[in-house]
C-alpha positions in Angstrom: -15.4 24.2 -40.6 -12.1 25.8 -39.5 -9.9 24.4 -36.7 -11.1 26.9 -34.1 -14.8 25.9 -34.7 -13.9 22.2 -34.5 -12.2 22.8 -31.2 -15.2 24.7 -29.8 -17.5 21.9 -31.0 -15.3 19.3 -29.3 -15.3 21.3 -26.0 -19.1 21.7 -26.2 -19.5 17.9 -26.7 -17.1 16.9 -24.0 -18.5 14.4 -21.6 -19.1 16.0 -18.1 -17.1 13.3 -16.3 -14.1 13.8 -18.6 -14.5 17.6 -18.3 -14.4 17.3 -14.5 -11.3 15.0 -14.6 -9.5 17.4 -17.0 -10.3 20.3 -14.7 -8.9 18.2 -11.7 -12.2 18.8 -9.9 -12.7 15.8 -7.6 -15.7 17.2 -5.9 -17.6 17.7 -9.1 -16.4 14.4 -10.5 -17.8 12.4 -7.5 -21.1 14.3 -7.7 -21.4 13.6 -11.4 -20.5 9.9 -10.9 -23.6 9.4 -8.9 -25.8 10.2 -11.9 -26.9 6.9 -13.5 -27.1 8.4 -17.0 -23.4 9.4 -16.8 -22.2 6.1 -15.3 -24.0 4.1 -18.0 -21.3 4.4 -20.6 -18.3 4.8 -18.2 -16.6 1.7 -19.5 -16.7 2.9 -23.1 -17.1 6.0 -25.3 -18.1 8.8 -25.0 -16.7 10.1 -21.8 -14.7 6.9 -21.2 -13.8 6.2 -17.6 -10.5 5.0 -19.0 -9.7 8.5 -20.2 -10.8 9.9 -16.9 -8.5 7.5 -15.0 -5.5 8.2 -17.1 -6.1 11.9 -16.6 -6.3 11.4 -12.9 -3.0 9.5 -12.9 -1.3 12.2 -15.0 -2.6 14.9 -12.6 -1.9 12.9 -9.4 -5.6 13.2 -8.4 -6.1 10.3 -6.0 -9.7 11.2 -5.2 -10.8 10.8 -8.8 -8.7 7.7 -9.2 -10.2 6.2 -6.1 -13.7 7.0 -7.2 -13.1 5.0 -10.4 -11.1 2.0 -9.2 -13.5 1.3 -6.4 -16.4 0.9 -8.8 -17.5 -2.7 -9.4 -15.4 -4.2 -12.2 -18.6 -5.3 -13.9 -19.4 -1.6 -14.3 -15.8 -0.3 -14.9 -13.0 -2.7 -15.6 -10.0 -0.6 -15.1 -7.7 -3.6 -14.8 -7.6 -3.8 -18.6 -6.4 -1.0 -20.8 -8.4 -0.6 -24.1 -5.2 0.3 -25.9 -3.1 -2.6 -24.5 -2.9 -4.3 -27.9 -1.2 -1.2 -29.2 1.5 -1.1 -26.5 -0.2 0.9 -23.7 0.9 0.0 -20.2 -1.6 -0.7 -17.5 -2.9 2.0 -15.2 -1.0 0.5 -12.3 2.2 0.7 -14.3 1.4 4.2 -15.4 1.0 5.2 -11.7 4.3 3.5 -10.9 6.2 5.1 -13.8 5.0 8.6 -12.8 5.6 8.0 -9.1 2.0 8.4 -8.1 2.3 6.5 -4.8 -1.1 7.3 -3.3 -2.9 6.2 -6.5 -0.6 3.1 -6.9 -1.4 2.1 -3.3 -5.2 2.6 -3.8 -5.1 0.4 -6.9 -3.0 -2.3 -5.1 -5.3 -2.3 -2.1 -8.3 -3.1 -4.2 -6.9 -6.6 -4.6 -8.0 -6.6 -8.3 -4.5 -6.4 -9.7 -1.4 -8.6 -9.4 1.4 -6.2 -8.3 4.0 -8.9 -9.1 3.0 -10.0 -12.5 5.1 -9.0 -15.5 3.6 -7.5 -18.7 4.1 -8.5 -22.3 7.6 -6.9 -22.2 8.5 -8.8 -19.1 8.4 -5.6 -17.0 7.2 -5.9 -13.4 6.0 -2.9 -11.4 9.5 -2.6 -10.0 10.7 -2.2 -13.6 8.1 0.5 -14.3 8.9 2.6 -11.3 12.6 2.4 -12.4 11.7 3.4 -16.0 10.7 6.6 -17.6 7.3 7.4 -19.3 7.0 6.5 -22.9 4.7 8.7 -25.1 4.1 11.1 -22.2 5.3 14.6 -21.8 7.3 16.7 -19.3 3.9 18.4 -18.5 3.2 15.2 -16.5 6.4 15.2 -14.4 7.6 12.2 -12.4 7.2 12.5 -8.6 10.7 11.1 -7.6 9.7 10.9 -3.9 6.6 9.0 -4.8 8.6 6.7 -7.0 10.9 5.8 -4.1 7.9 5.2 -1.9 6.5 2.8 -4.5 9.8 1.0 -4.7 10.0 0.6 -1.0 6.4 -0.6 -0.8 7.1 -3.3 -3.4 10.3 -4.4 -1.8 8.4 -4.9 1.5 6.4 -7.7 -0.3 7.8 -11.2 0.2 7.0 -12.3 -3.3 9.0 -9.5 -5.0 11.8 -10.5 -7.4 14.2 -7.5 -7.1 16.6 -8.7 -9.8 14.0 -10.0 -12.3 14.8 -9.3 -16.0 12.6 -7.9 -18.6 12.5 -9.2 -22.2 15.8 -7.3 -23.0 17.5 -8.7 -19.9 17.4 -5.5 -17.9 16.8 -5.5 -14.2 15.0 -2.7 -12.4 18.5 -1.5 -11.2 19.7 -1.4 -14.8 16.8 0.8 -15.8 17.1 3.1 -12.8 20.9 3.6 -13.5 20.2 4.2 -17.2 17.6 6.9 -16.5 19.3 8.6 -13.6 16.9 7.6 -10.9 19.3 8.0 -8.0 16.7 7.5 -5.3 15.5 4.2 -6.8 19.1 3.0 -7.3 19.9 3.6 -3.6 16.8 1.6 -2.6 17.5 -1.2 -4.9 21.2 -1.5 -3.9 20.0 -2.2 -0.4 18.6 -5.6 -1.5 20.0 -6.4 -4.9 22.0 -9.6 -5.0 23.5 -8.9 -8.4 24.2 -5.2 -9.0 26.5 -6.1 -11.9 23.9 -8.0 -13.9 24.2 -8.0 -17.7 21.4 -7.5 -20.2 21.2 -9.1 -23.6 23.7 -6.6 -25.0 26.2 -7.5 -22.2 25.7 -4.1 -20.5 25.6 -3.6 -16.7 23.9 -0.9 -14.6 27.3 0.7 -14.1 27.8 0.8 -17.9 24.5 2.6 -18.4 25.1 5.1 -15.6 28.4 6.1 -17.2 27.1 6.1 -20.7 24.2 8.4 -19.8 26.3 10.8 -17.7 25.0 9.8 -14.3 28.2 10.1 -12.4 26.9 10.0 -8.9 25.0 6.8 -9.7 28.1 5.3 -11.2 29.9 6.1 -8.0 27.2 4.5 -5.9 27.5 1.3 -7.9 31.3 1.3 -7.9 31.3 1.8 -4.1 29.5 -1.5 -3.6 32.7 -3.3 -4.7 30.6 -5.7 -6.7 30.7 -4.2 -10.1 33.2 -4.4 -13.0 34.4 -0.8 -13.4 36.5 -1.9 -16.3 33.7 -1.1 -18.7 34.0 2.6 -17.9 36.3 3.4 -20.9 33.8 1.7 -23.3 30.8 3.4 -21.8 32.6 6.8 -22.0 33.5 6.1 -25.6 29.9 5.2 -26.4 28.7 8.3 -24.7 30.9 10.5 -26.9 29.5 8.7 -29.9 26.0 9.4 -28.6 26.8 13.1 -28.2 28.2 13.3 -31.7 24.9 11.8 -33.0 22.8 14.0 -30.7 21.4 11.1 -28.7 21.8 12.5 -25.2 18.6 14.5 -25.1 16.7 12.5 -22.5 13.5 12.7 -20.4 15.4 14.0 -17.4 17.0 16.8 -19.4 13.4 17.9 -20.3 12.5 18.1 -16.6 15.6 20.1 -15.5 
């Protein structure tokens, strides 16, 4: 069978729920979800609800996401990711990383997830909203405004640890500076007690901003008067080395 025929067969065999999610059709998805025969296997293959939820997050479809995460966990346990053992982040983290505020809030409001808990890499939701998607494409762009809303929502919670470090010693501010997330940097600087924190490599948010060519962010950090700007020369030298090796092609370049 040739590749075209295989593709046609896969399309024909696609689960109706997944087809509706892929087509971003919330009305059809909710109607299909009422059918017992389609909900019977929603927590597994075929037509996994997990695939549908991830698609809804990618597309920013809050109606489909809400329809899934408000199901009883005994029927669809979206709090676990079937690929977690292989490095997949949680659905809550995926929503945070892509800046899907409405979906993030819907998930948080279910009370079924701990919005403060770190993952196996030590990353909290504040880290994820400051990070960039891994293994995803520019066809699923980050909603920068939504990301800032998520950050503000998290910072309103009393239990939040704004300067917590992941397993590499990076704080949310460090990640945001590294990846050029200016809006997130501005929000974090309002509350961070240590804007000059060092990771396990001894690098600060200011260093990462300079090394990755995010001048306005470096200026924001310098203007706090709380960071060591003496690392600028080293960061600029490292940036030139990166350019020589062709290592400056980043996620944000892809989106511009």
